[in-house]
C-alpha positions in Angstrom: 4.2 -34.7 -3.9 7.9 -34.4 -4.8 10.5 -36.1 -2.5 13.1 -33.3 -2.7 13.0 -29.8 -4.1 16.5 -28.2 -4.3 15.7 -24.5 -4.2 18.2 -21.8 -5.2 17.3 -18.2 -4.4 18.7 -15.8 -7.1 19.0 -12.1 -7.4 21.1 -10.8 -10.3 23.2 -13.8 -10.0 23.6 -14.7 -13.7 27.3 -15.5 -13.5 26.9 -17.7 -10.4 24.0 -19.6 -12.1 26.1 -20.1 -15.2 29.0 -21.3 -13.1 27.4 -23.6 -10.5 23.9 -24.5 -11.6 25.2 -27.2 -14.1 26.6 -29.2 -11.2 23.4 -28.9 -9.3 21.3 -30.1 -12.2 23.7 -32.9 -13.1 24.1 -34.2 -9.6 20.5 -33.8 -8.3 18.8 -36.5 -10.4 16.5 -39.1 -9.2 12.8 -40.0 -8.9 10.9 -37.3 -7.1 13.8 -34.8 -7.2 13.4 -31.3 -8.8 15.7 -28.3 -9.0 14.1 -24.9 -8.7 15.4 -21.4 -8.9 13.4 -18.7 -7.1 14.1 -15.4 -8.6 13.9 -12.2 -6.5 13.0 -9.9 -9.5 16.4 -9.9 -11.1 17.3 -7.2 -13.6 20.3 -8.9 -15.2 20.2 -11.8 -17.7 19.3 -14.5 -15.1 15.8 -15.2 -16.4 16.9 -15.4 -20.0 19.7 -17.8 -19.0 17.4 -20.0 -17.0 14.7 -20.2 -19.7 17.2 -20.9 -22.6 20.0 -23.0 -21.0 18.2 -24.8 -18.1 14.7 -25.8 -19.4 14.5 -28.6 -16.8 14.8 -26.2 -13.9 11.6 -25.1 -12.3 11.4 -21.3 -12.2 9.6 -19.5 -9.4 9.3 -15.8 -10.3 8.9 -13.4 -7.4 7.7 -9.8 -8.0 10.3 -8.0 -5.9 13.6 -8.5 -4.1 12.4 -9.9 -0.8 15.9 -10.7 0.5 17.0 -14.2 1.6 14.5 -14.8 4.3 11.2 -13.7 2.8 12.3 -14.8 -0.7 12.6 -18.3 0.5 9.4 -18.1 2.5 7.5 -17.0 -0.6 9.2 -19.6 -2.8 8.6 -22.5 -0.5 5.0 -21.6 0.0 4.5 -22.6 -3.7 6.1 -26.1 -3.3 4.7 -29.4 -2.2 7.6 -31.6 -1.3 8.6 -33.8 1.7 12.1 -32.2 1.8 13.5 -28.9 0.6 17.1 -27.8 0.2 17.9 -24.1 0.7 20.9 -24.0 -1.6 23.1 -20.9 -2.2 23.7 -20.1 -5.9 27.5 -20.2 -5.2 27.5 -23.9 -4.2 29.2 -26.6 -6.2 27.6 -30.0 -5.3 29.1 -33.4 -5.8 27.8 -36.6 -7.3 25.2 -38.4 -5.1 25.3 -35.5 -2.6 21.6 -35.8 -1.9 21.5 -39.6 -1.1 23.1 -39.5 2.4 20.9 -36.6 3.4 17.7 -38.3 2.2 18.7 -41.7 3.7 19.5 -40.2 7.1 16.3 -38.1 7.3 14.1 -41.0 6.2 15.6 -43.2 9.0 15.4 -40.5 11.7 12.0 -38.9 12.0 13.1 -36.9 15.0 15.5 -34.9 12.9 14.0 -31.8 11.4 16.9 -30.5 9.4 20.5 -31.4 8.4 23.3 -30.1 6.3 26.2 -31.6 4.2 29.8 -31.0 5.0 30.6 -27.5 3.6 34.1 -27.2 2.1 35.8 -24.1 0.7 35.3 -23.9 -3.1 38.5 -21.9 -3.5 40.7 -24.2 -1.4 38.9 -27.5 -1.4 40.9 -29.2 1.4 39.7 -26.6 3.9 36.2 -26.2 5.6 34.1 -23.2 4.5 33.1 -20.4 6.8 29.4 -20.5 6.6 28.6 -23.9 8.1 31.7 -26.2 7.9 30.7 -29.4 9.6 27.8 -28.0 11.6 27.2 -24.9 13.8 26.9 -24.0 17.4 26.4 -20.8 19.4 28.0 -19.8 22.7 26.2 -18.3 25.8 26.3 -14.8 24.3 25.1 -15.7 20.9 28.3 -15.9 18.9 28.2 -18.6 16.2 31.0 -21.0 15.4 31.4 -24.4 13.7 33.1 -27.8 13.7 35.9 -26.8 11.4 35.6 -23.0 11.8 36.1 -20.7 14.8 35.7 -17.0 13.8 38.0 -16.6 10.8 40.2 -19.7 11.4 39.3 -22.4 8.9 40.6 -25.9 9.6 41.9 -28.3 7.0 39.7 -31.4 6.6 41.5 -34.6 7.7 38.3 -36.5 8.3 38.2 -35.3 12.0 34.6 -34.3 11.8 33.2 -37.1 9.6 30.8 -38.4 12.2 27.1 -37.5 12.1 26.7 -35.1 15.0 23.8 -33.1 16.5 24.4 -29.4 16.0 22.6 -26.2 17.1 22.3 -24.8 13.6 22.6 -26.0 10.0 23.9 -23.7 7.3 21.5 -21.7 5.2 24.0 -22.2 2.4 22.8 -25.8 2.1 20.0 -26.5 4.5 18.1 -29.8 4.0 14.8 -29.5 5.9 11.4 -31.1 6.2 9.0 -28.6 4.5 6.3 -29.4 7.1 8.7 -28.5 10.0 9.8 -25.3 8.1 6.3 -24.1 7.9 5.2 -25.2 11.4 7.8 -23.0 13.0 7.0 -20.0 10.8 9.9 -20.2 8.3 12.6 -17.6 8.2 12.1 -14.3 9.9 11.4 -11.9 7.0 12.4 -8.9 9.1 16.0 -10.1 9.2 16.1 -9.7 5.4 19.5 -11.6 5.4 22.1 -13.0 7.8 21.5 -15.0 11.0 18.0 -16.0 9.8 18.9 -19.7 9.6 20.3 -19.7 13.1 17.1 -18.1 14.4 15.1 -20.7 12.6 17.2 -23.5 14.0 16.9 -22.1 17.5 13.1 -22.3 17.2 13.4 -25.9 16.0 15.7 -26.8 18.9 13.4 -25.2 21.5 10.5 -27.3 20.2 12.5 -30.5 20.8 13.6 -31.1 17.2 17.1 -32.4 16.3 19.5 -31.0 13.8 22.6 -32.7 12.5 25.4 -32.5 10.0 25.7 -35.5 7.7 29.3 -35.2 6.5 29.0 -38.2 4.1 27.4 -35.5 1.8 29.9 -32.9 0.6 29.5 -29.6 -1.2 31.8 -26.7 -2.0 30.8 -23.2 -1.2 32.4 -19.9 -2.5 30.8 -17.7 0.2 30.4 -13.9 0.2 28.8 -14.0 -3.2 26.3 -11.2 -2.3 28.1 -9.2 0.4 31.8 -9.6 1.2 33.0 -10.4 4.7 34.3 -6.9 5.3 31.2 -5.2 3.9 29.7 -2.7 6.5 26.2 -3.7 5.4 26.9 -7.3 6.3 28.4 -6.2 9.6 25.2 -4.2 10.4 22.9 -7.1 9.5 24.9 -9.7 11.5 25.1 -7.6 14.7 21.5 -6.3 14.5 20.0 -9.7 13.6 22.1 -11.5 16.2 20.6 -9.2 18.9 17.1 -9.7 17.6 17.6 -13.4 17.6 18.8 -13.3 21.2 15.8 -11.3 22.3 13.4 -13.6 20.5 14.8 -16.8 21.8 16.7 -16.5 25.1 15.0 -17.9 28.3 13.8 -15.1 30.6 16.3 -16.0 33.3 19.2 -15.3 30.9 17.9 -12.4 28.9 18.9 -9.3 30.9 22.4 -10.6 31.7 23.2 -11.8 28.2 22.0 -8.5 26.6 24.0 -6.5 29.2 27.2 -8.4 28.4 26.6 -8.1 24.7 26.2 -4.4 25.0 29.7 -4.2 26.4 31.1 -6.6 23.9 29.5 -4.8 21.0 31.1 -1.5 22.1 34.5 -3.3 22.3 33.9 -4.6 18.7 33.1 -1.2 17.5 36.3 0.2 19.1 38.4 -2.6 17.5 37.0 -1.8 14.1 37.8 1.9 14.6 41.4 1.2 15.7 41.9 -1.0 12.7 40.8 1.9 10.4 37.5 0.2 9.5 35.4 3.2 10.5 32.3 2.3 8.4 32.2 -1.1 10.1 32.5 0.5 13.5 29.5 2.8 12.6 27.6 -0.3 11.4 27.9 -2.0 14.9 26.6 1.1 16.6 23.8 1.5 14.0 22.9 -2.1 14.6 22.5 -1.5 18.3 20.4 1.6 17.8 18.1 -0.2 15.4 17.8 -3.2 17.8 16.6 -0.8 20.5 14.1 0.7 18.0 12.8 -2.7 16.9 12.8 -4.4 20.3 9.2 -3.5 21.2 7.9 -4.8 17.9 9.5 -8.2 18.6 7.7 -8.7 21.9 4.9 -10.7 20.2 7.5 -12.9 18.5 9.3 -13.5 21.7 6.1 -14.3 23.5 5.1 -16.8 20.8 8.5 -18.5 21.0 8.4 -18.8 24.8 4.9 -20.3 24.7 6.0 -23.0 22.3 9.3 -23.8 23.9 9.4 -27.3 25.5 13.1 -27.7 26.1 14.6 -26.4 29.3 18.2 -26.3 28.1 19.3 -26.9 24.5 22.4 -29.1 24.9 23.9 -27.9 21.6 24.0 -24.3 22.8 27.3 -24.3 24.7 27.6 -22.8 28.2 31.0 -21.1 27.6 32.1 -17.9 25.9 33.8 -18.7 22.5 35.5 -15.3 22.7 37.2 -16.4 26.0 38.2 -19.8 24.5 39.6 -18.2 21.4 41.3 -15.0 22.6 42.4 -16.0 26.1 42.7 -19.8 26.0 44.0 -19.7 22.4 41.7 -22.4 21.2 41.7 -22.3 17.4 40.1 -25.7 16.5 36.7 -27.1 17.5 38.4 -30.3 18.7 40.4 -28.2 21.3 37.4 -26.5 22.9 36.6 -29.4 25.3 40.1 -30.5 26.1 
């Protein structure tokens, strides 16, 4: 059995692999450590590049583009490692980045998953959007991070350099026990992409597992390598999958109220997009709500399974306030201000 498998999921990402894979290979050495690329049936030059320029990298060939969620599920089913790292192809790692993660997980058996500190690859003194120093969600399902609230990224001054329990760890660099990943069912393949790691982390939390950020490990993430932040397809997936996640995981006593409030907030979001001239994004929000309603019945079994396996009454890392209220009304722009 390998100690750590660093797994990069690729789909037509030849340029990203050419740019960032060398740092992963060079900085992910050690006994029992392997670097893998799982390829979602790329049609560009990815496979030729991997076979000729990176012979030490283990290649897992998938027969179709299964998206982020099912792509990783299928790739990880072929591995036999104690730990796996789900690493985006647009991540630049740093020397010895794995060591703090392995050391912490070896010493804390109650921790199912962790993440390094994610910094912005384009502006390396600032946190990166997709994870920063660990993620949380508010009472209505909106995610935010230590170091990032909505689109406001903080500069890193060491203010979040303590190991801290979090609600979710970033799918851009998720370090997880393979056994725990499989036991909770892996990523939800029906999400395809976006929000799937938060859904996975919710299931881990509900089953009394701990998740943390270990900021002594640092990586740099480009972000938006597949779909840009303003892409309507990304807006659709984020809104739809967030609603599906809430339906799958919310306690019964909260479900109706939260979904009612989210209905109003989603209509407001669509109106804001429309007034800003982003009509395709406004349509994407409404389409997401329609598809959520269509899919809701098919998710009853998943919800029932989650509820039957939940052992935690209240997850402490799921905050009880509205981040929208804190941000827009109270004008809180930094994580450190939220609890003043």
